[in-house]
Structure formats: C-alpha cells, structure tokens
C-alpha positions in Angstrom: 11.5 3.3 9.0 12.6 0.5 6.6 9.0 -0.5 6.0 8.1 3.1 5.0 11.1 3.3 2.6 10.2 -0.1 1.2 6.6 1.1 0.7 7.8 4.3 -1.0 10.1 2.4 -3.4 7.3 -0.1 -4.2 4.9 2.7 -4.9 7.4 4.5 -7.1 8.3 1.4 -9.1 4.6 0.3 -9.4 3.4 3.8 -10.2 5.9 4.3 -13.0 6.1 0.9 -14.5 2.4 -0.1 -14.2 1.0 2.4 -16.7 3.6 1.5 -19.4 2.2 -1.8 -20.5 -1.4 -0.5 -20.1 -0.6 2.5 -22.3 1.0 0.3 -24.9 -2.1 -2.0 -25.0 -4.5 1.0 -25.2 -2.4 2.6 -28.0 -3.1 -0.4 -30.3 -6.7 0.7 -30.3 -7.8 -2.9 -30.5 -10.9 -3.6 -28.5 -9.5 -6.9 -27.1 -6.3 -5.2 -25.8 -8.3 -2.3 -24.2 -10.6 -4.8 -22.6 -7.6 -6.8 -21.3 -6.2 -3.6 -19.8 -9.4 -2.9 -17.9 -9.6 -6.5 -16.8 -6.0 -6.4 -15.5 -6.8 -3.2 -13.6 -9.9 -4.8 -12.1 -7.8 -7.8 -11.0 -5.3 -5.6 -9.3 -8.1 -3.7 -7.5 -9.6 -7.0 -6.5 -6.3 -8.3 -5.0 -6.0 -5.0 -3.1 -9.5 -5.4 -1.7 -8.8 -9.0 -0.6 -5.5 -7.9 1.0 -7.5 -5.3 3.0 -10.0 -7.9 4.1 -7.3 -10.3 5.3 -4.8 -7.8 6.7 -6.9 -4.7 7.4 -7.5 -3.2 10.8 -10.9 -2.0 12.1 -10.2 1.7 12.7 -13.5 3.4 12.7 -13.6 6.4 15.0 -10.2 5.4 16.5 -7.3 7.7 16.8 -3.8 6.6 15.7 -2.7 6.2 19.3 -5.4 3.5 19.7 -4.3 1.6 16.7 -0.5 1.5 17.3 1.7 2.7 20.1 3.5 5.9 19.2 7.2 5.6 18.5 8.0 8.0 21.4 6.7 5.5 24.0 9.6 3.2 23.1 12.0 6.0 23.7 10.3 6.9 27.0 10.5 3.2 28.1 14.3 3.1 27.3 14.9 6.3 29.2 12.8 5.0 32.1 14.7 1.7 32.3 18.1 3.5 32.1 17.2 5.8 35.1 16.2 2.9 37.4 
C-alpha cells in the first residue's frame, strides 16, 4: 500500500514538474534549447529502459497470480494459523 502511494506521489510530482523546464526551454525558440529538451527526454527514456532491463520481470503469457502471490493468500494463511 505504501509503495503504491509512493509511486502515485512520484508520478504526480514528476508529471507536473517535469514539463515546466521543458516548456520554458521550448518557449525560447532557440534551436539549441529545443534540442537540449529532446536530448533530456531521450536520456530519461533511456534510464527507464535500463531500469526495466535490470529490474524487470519476464511476464509473457503469465497471469498476475503467477507473478506475485495475491494479497488474500496472506490473510488466508493468518486465519489458518489462528484456527490451528
């Protein structure tokens, strides 16, 4: 739950603050600044691709249950151990 909230906050901050400097550079209408904006975007995409290569999970034709245990299994295990 915390990871999801952290990801949502990170996406909101990055999604709102990221375009600001890019927009300011593009508004100058200088070729060098526009090129810099595109190069920065390409660098961010490259970092994302590298992160996927390092941290990614092979998930072709696999259901979510095969990638991670459902949260309800933890609850069922707790109930099962309490009954015994």
